[in-house]
C-alpha positions, 0 to 999 in steps of 0.5 A: 150650792146645788152643784153636788146635789142630784135628784132622783130625776137627774139620776134616772136621766143619767142612767138612761143616757148611759144605757143608750150609749152602752147599747150602741157600743160595738166591741168589734168596731175595728174588725174587718169584713171578708172584703176588707181583709181581702183588699188589705191582704191581697187574697181573693174570696175563693182563696179566703174560703179555702183557707177558712175550710183548712182552718188557717184563717178564721173569723173572730166574730159570729158575723164573720169579721176578722181581727185587723192583725190577721191582714198581715197573716193573710198577706203571707198566706196570699204570697204562698198561694201565689207562689204555688203552695198548696193548702195542705203544704201551707198547713204543714208549714204553719204547724211546723214553723215554730219548731224550725231553727229560724221561725221568723224566716220569710219567705219560708223554704220548701 
């Protein structure tokens, strides 16, 4: 008989529980720290900071965490750095790659 009935006390308890769960919610839970990004992409922290200064690889949150998809972009940038590409050369390639005949070509041609 009382299945569909709620009292003000029960409603208050349900609201308090919802608020407790909501306050613990982190929308960026799966995002990567700089160390995790470096591990997954093959970059080192020095290279990551240089790419950040050139605005090629930037964190997405205020506390410096990166989207998980950026690990793939980081792998490409790490490869280019290991092949001897300079930051300015990578930046020029990055800006112009979608204007090329085959933008998906990897590795890119210098």
